[in-house]
N, C-alpha and C positions, 0 to 999 in steps of 0.2 A: 826893435825887440822884436816883432813878432814873423820880420824878413830874419831872421837870425835863427828863429826855430824852425823855419821853412826849409832854410838851407842846410839845419843838419840833419833834418831829418829826409830831405833828398839823399846827403853825401851818406847817411846810414842804408839807405836802402840799395845805394849803390855797391857798397862794401860788401852787403848781405848778396845781391844779387852776382858778385865777383867769388866770392866765396861758393855760392851754390852751382855756379858753373865750373869753377875748378876741382869741386868735390865729383861731379857727375860727369865730366869730364874725362876725371880722372879715371873715377871706377870705370865707362863704358873703356876706355884705351886697354883697362887692365885685364879687363874680362875678353874686349879682343886677341888679346896677345893668349893669353892662355885657352883660348880656343885654336889658334891659331902652332899653338906648342904640341895640342893634342891630337890635330891634324898632320902637324908634319911626323909626328908619334906612329899617327895610323899607316900613313903612309910609307915610314920605315919598316914597314911588317914585309919577311923576303918572299912575299906572292908572287911574284916577278920571277924570281929566282927557283923558286920550286915548281911551280910552269914550264921552266925551262929545262930542268932536269930532267923532270916527265918528257917533256917532248922529245927530250932525245934518246927515250926510251924505247925501245921495240914495244908497243902496248897492241893488244888487238881485244876483242870479243867486251867484255861487261867491262872492265880496266880499262880500255879504249873511251868504252860511254861515259863510265866516271869521269874521266881526267876531260873530255871534253863540253862534259856539263859544270865542271869546275871553270873551266877556260869560259864558257859563257857566263856565269857569274861573276868573274872578276871583270870582263869586258863590260858589262853592264855598270858595277861598283863605277871603275873607271869612268866611263862615258856619261853617265849622270850623276852617283851620288858624289863625288869627287869635284863635280863641274857646278852642283848645285852647291854646294860646301862653300867652295870659292866665292861663289858670287855672292852668298848670305854675307858672308865676311867680310869683302870691299864694299856692298852696301851699308853695312852696319858702321866701317870706316869714315864712307861720306857722308851719313848723316848725323856723325858723332863730329865732323869737322863743318858742318852748315851748323851745328847745336840744337839740332832737330832732336833732343833729347829719348823723346817718347817712339819716334822710329827706330831710333837707334837700337834701345830697349827689346821692341816686338822681334827686332831683326836678330839680333843677339842671341833671344829665345827659341826661334826659328831654326842657327845655325850649329844652336848649341843639341834641339835636338838630332837634328841630321847628323850632325858628329856621332850622336849616342847609335842613333839605329844601322848606322852605318860600320861603325866600329863595332858591333856584334856578328852582323854578318862577314867584317873581314877577319875576324877572328875565329869564326865560325869555319871559314875557308881555309883559314893555315892551319886549323887542327885537320881537315878534310885532306888534307894537300900530304899534309904532315904523316898521316894514316896511310894515303895510297903511298907514298916513298919507301915506308916501312912494312908496309905486307910481305914485303920479297924475304927482308930479312926475320920475319915472323915466323914465314910460311918454311923456310930453310930449317929452323929452327923446331918447329910441331914435326915438320917431314922426320929429321933425325931424330927425333924420341918414338913417332910411331915407330920409325923403321925397327929400331932396337927391340920395341913391346913388340912386333910381328916375329920378328927373328926368334925372342925367346920363345911363341907361341909355338913357332914351329917348329922349337927345337923339343919342345914338350907333346908336340903330337908327336913326332916321329920317334922319341926316349921310350915312350909311355903309349904305346899303341895298344896293347895289350889290354892295359886299366877305361881304355873308351869302347872297348870290344867293337860291335856291328856299327858304330858314330862315327869312324872312323875315317869311313869316306865321305860322311856329311862336314864332317871337321875340313877333309882337306878342300872339297870346295869351297867352305867357307874361308882356306886361306888362298885360296886359287881368286876366289874374288875381289878380296885385299887386292892379291898385286895386281888383277887388272885396275883397280881403282886407283894405286899407285902410279900404273903407266899413266891413268890420265890425267893425272896430278900434273906428271913430266911434262907431259904435251899441253897442257895449261900456262904451265910454268917458261918452257919453250919459246912459246907464242905470244908471251908478253901476256897475259891475261890472270893477273895476280889475282884478284878479286876470284875469281870464280876457281882457277888452284885452291884457294882458302877454303871455299866451298866445299872441295871434295875434302882437303884433311878432315874437316870436320863429322862428314858423313865416314871417313876412312877411324878417326876417334870413336864412334857413337858404335860401326860396327865391331870394332877394336875390343870395347869395354864388354859389350854382349859375349865375343867369344870367348875374351878371357874369364865369364863368369859361367860361361858353360863349361869350360875347361876344368873349370876348379869344382863343376857341381855333378857334373857326369860321374865319375869316379865313386862318390859315395852315395849316389843316386842306385849305382848297377849293385854296389856291395850291399846296401840296405836291400833291395830286391832278391839278392841272392842267399845271404846268409842274417837275415830277420824273419822277411816276409816268406820266403821260398822253404826256410826251415820252419819255420811255425806250423805251414802247411804240413808237411812232413810231420811233424808233431802232432796235427791233429788227424791226422789219417791213423797214424799209429794208434794214438791216444783214443780215437772212437772203433778202433777195432779190439783194444782191451775192452771195452767198456761194453761191448757186443756180447765178447764172449761170457761179462759178468754179470748177463742177465738185465742190462740198461734196456730203455727204450724211450725215443726219442719223441715219441707222438706223435708220428709223421712227419717230424724233420728229417729232409732227404741232409744229414750231412756233408755225405760224401759229394753230392753235387752240388752243392753253396759252397763247398773246396774249390772242387773244377770251376765254379764260373770263377772265387777270387782269381786262382791262376791263371784265366783269359783279362781279368785284368791285370794282371801284373805282366803277362805279355805284350797286350795292350801299352803297354807302360813301358815296356821295353822297345817296340816299337817306334812312340813318341820320342824316346829319346835317342834313338836311330836318327829319328830327324832331327834333332837338336830340338822338339818342342818341348823345351822342359815344364814350363806349364800346365799343359794338358797332361803330361807325363805325372806332374805333381799331383794334381788334381784325381789321376785316378790311382796312386800310390796312396795317397788318403783315403779314399773309398774301401780298397782292401786293406789296411790298418782295422778302418773301425768296423768291417765285417769279421774279420779275423778276430776280432773282442770279442766280437757278438758271439760267436762260436765258441771262442775259449768259456764265455760268460755261462753259455746254457749248457756247456759240460760239467763245471764245476759247479753248475747250481744243483744239475742231478747228481752230483758224488755229496754235496754237502745234504741234498735232500735226503738221500741212502743211509747216510752219518743218522741223521735225525730219526728218520724211522727206525734203525735196528737200535736205537738208546731208547725212544719213546714207545715201542709199541707192546714190551712185555709190562713198563710200567701203567700202560691204558690197561692192559688186560687185567692187573689189580687192583684200578681205580673202580673197573667196571664191576668186579668181586665186590669191591667194598663197599658201592655205591647199594647193588641189589642184596647184601646184608642189609646196611640202611633199612632197605625198602622192606625185607621182610620181617625187621625188627619193629619198626612202624606200624604195619599189618597186626603185629600182633598187638602193640600198644593201644592202638587205636578199637582193635575189637574188645580187647580188659577196661579200657577207658568208657566205653559205648555202656558196659555193664551197670556204670555207676552211676553216669552221669547221659542228660540228651546234649546232644551235639547237633547244631544248627548249619552248618556248611558242607554235610555229604562228605564228612572226613575220608570213610570208609571209601567209596567210590572214587574219592581222590587219589589215596594212596591204591586202588589196584590199577586205575592209569596209570599213575608215575611206574606201579612194574612192567604196566605193558611196556612202555617209553621204554624203559630199561633193558627190556627184551630185545625189543625193538633196533635199540643200540647195540647190545653184544650181537646179534646176525649182521647187523653192517660189521662188526668189529671180526667177526667168523669171516666172512666175505672177503674181505683187506687182506688178513694173512695168507687165504687162499690164494689171492693175486700174489702177492708177496713171495710166496712160495712157488710160483708158475717159472712160464718159460722167458719171460722179458716184464720189466716193471717201469714204468713212470714213476718215478722214484718221489717230484714233484707233488704228480697227484697226490700218491699216497702219504703224501706228508699234509697235504689239504687235509686229506679225510680226515687223518689222525687229530688232528686240531679242533675239526668240528665235531666228531663223537667226545673227545676230550670235552669241550665246550658246552653241547648239552648234556653228556653225563653230569659237569659240574653243577649246572643251572638246575637239572631234577635232583640233585643230591641238595641242594638248599631249600629245594620248594619241601622233601620230607624232612628234612631239619625242621623248617617251619611249622610245620604240622606238627611233628612230632614234641617241640618247644611248646607250642599253643597249648595241646592238649598236654602236655605232663603240667602248665599252670593251672589246669582246673582244680589240684586238691591243694594248691598252696590258695588257689582264690576261694576256696570251701573253710579251709582253715580262717583265712583273714575273716570270713564273712564269721563263724561262729563265735569268734573273736571279736566283731564286733558288736554283734545281738548282746552276750556278755556284758556289752559296754551302753546298748539301748537301753538295758536292764537296769543297770545303775544308774544311769539319768535320770531312770524315771523315777525308782527310788527315792533318788535326791532331791527332784521336784516337789512328789510327795513329804520327805520329811521337812522340806522347807516352808510348804502350807501352812503344816500340823503345827511347827515353830510359831507360827506368825500368829497364831490363836484368832483365823477370820471367823468373822460372824458366818460368814458363807460364801458363797464361790456362784458368779454366773455363768448362764446354763450354756452361753458361748466354751468358758475355760472349762467346764467339765467335756463339753460336746468335741473340744481339741484333744483333753485328756485320753478319754475311750476311746477317741482313733486313734493314737499312738499306741495304748494300749493292746488294739487290736491285731496293729497292723505289727507290731511285737509278733505277738502269738502266731499269728499266719506266718512272718518271718521263718519262726520256730520248726513249725510244720513242715514249711519247703524242707528246710536244712532237714528234715527226720525222713523224707523220703526214700524209697531204693534206689532211684534214679531223680539225679538233682539236676535243675537247668538254673545254671549258673547264671546266666544271659537274664532270665528270669528273677534270681535273689538278687541281682545287683540293680534287676531295676525297683526292686520294692526297698532295696536299702537308699537309694537315692531318693526314694519317697519319703521312707521315712525320715528319713536324716532333716528334710524341709520341714516335716510335721513338726520332728522332736525340738528343733531350733526354733520353730513359731511357737513351741509350747514352753518354751524356755522363755527368750522372750517376753509372753504372756506372762508366764510368774512372776519374772521379774519385774515388770511393771505393775502388774495388782500388790504387790509386798511391797514396791518403794512408794505407791498410793497411798495406799491401808494404812504405812508407819508415819508415812509425810504428812496425811493428812488429819490424824491421831496428836502429831506436833503442829501443827499450825491451828490447833482447838485448845491447845494446852496456851498454845501463846497468845489467842482471842480471846480468850477466857477474863483477862487482863481488863480488856476495852467491854465486853460485853454488858454492863449496866451503865458505862456511860455511852454508848453507841447502839441503840437500837437495831437499827440495820446489823450491826455488827452479829448480836443475840440471834436474829432471826438466820442468819447465814449458818451458826452454829448449830441450829435447831435443824435446818435443810440440809447439813450435810452429814449428823449424826443420821436422819434420817435415810437418805442415800450410803451412807454407809452399813446400816446395822438392818434396813429392812430391804432393802434393794440389791445391796451388795456391791453397787457400781462406787467401785473407789477411786478411778481418776475421775468422775463428776464431782463427787463429794470433796476433791481436793482441789479442784477450780472451782469452787463457791467458795470455798471456807480462803481460799488465800487471795482471790481476789477482792473480798471483806477484808482482809489482814490489811493489804495492801493498801486499802484505800484511806485506813487510821493510821498504819505506819510502814513508808514505803520501804524500809531496809529491811522489815521484819523476815517477809518468806526467804527473801533471800540467805538473809543469817540460817535458818531454820533447815532450811536446804543446806548449805554448809556442814551446819554440825552434824546432821544426819547421814552427811557422804561419809563425813568424818568417822564417825562410827562403824557404820559399815565398814570400811578398810581395814579399821581397827581390828573387827571382830573375823575378818577373814584370816589376819593373820595369828 
């Protein structure tokens, strides 16, 4: 049994070995066949045919050097890369026949890499050869197209020579230069140097494009100089003369000299166009355009300034007269008010100073008028002076108005103070009546001091209001002090009356407990002494309230609530 198992194992190993051998042998054989097919495909590329065609062509110069380089590349491929590939494929097949699968695999990988690298070289070589064979055909097509463009340009120059002016000579030279390059192209082609001929066509193409651009731009540039810029210069000269005749002055700006300078720039631009240097010509033309605009702006600004001066100079005169009149009125008002009121900010001198400033601005205005009526006027300067004078006059007017309004308020402030005096006297009488209605046994010295202080202040305020010249600042200061003391007196009165009434209410509530609580009886007696003998109502209230709260916690609160309810009811 054991022998049978071993036998079966041996048979199984042999079968597996056979299948493995069969698998790897077939796999390697297939790979070698595929590589052989790729080699044949690569060798089938018609490199040799292309080289043969080129060999039979009369090549020279750059083209011949290019052909020789390609020949060397092909020889290197055939002598080395192809041999290496063949050797690798033969070796792979031998190793496969010898069942050396490991070396077979390595050799196949080597052969594949060689084929990949060589295929790239062969394809690049084929492409280069194709282009070299095609370059003559492409050159012929491009040459024909360039000749057509050249003929069109030459016809344009001949038929429109007037449009190109002095530049016609430069344009003809450019055409002659193109003709020379066409001749060189033909020589390269006849000599078989098609690559050099192609480079020459590229040069011709670039020069032709430049010439076509020049032909298109020159007429419009000449037209712009003549019909736009130079016409503008004529307009500027004419406009300047008219403005000079109309008494315009440009404050030292030499308009005609600047016009001449611009004309020189335009002449330089013409010369650059003549030489076909359109870039430099464009730079000069742009500068001339900016300078022309600057001169137009300068002249238009002066014209607008004159219009402003003509429209505003008379209105400025009226404004000065108006402000001067306001100043005279303010001076009269200040003098009048000063008879009845003491002025603290030297308003009389302020008005006098402002009047001097008005006269100063009026003199400046007269000088301006005289200048505008003179031989020549820089109207922008005149406009600026008008604006400055108007601004200063308006500022002065605002200052005059502020002073006038301020002193005009003095009479209103006096009336308000007299009304307030009546209110203060009424408030004092009300305090007196309330004290009398409360039937208090007496008042403290501090209360009398405050009462008589307020009384004296009211009397002092009344005396100040009856003076010939009233000092309203002092009166308002007295009012502020009086209002503070009156408010303190009203608060003191309120406290005295409330404390006295509450004390009486608290004593009434405490009488229920005085026979049961000796301390309550003692508190009542102490409170009555403070109340009737020393007139210390707040202290009396504190004593009796504290005692009552000890025997009845809620009683003082209820008494206060009841009192304030009655007080509010009596007020309505």
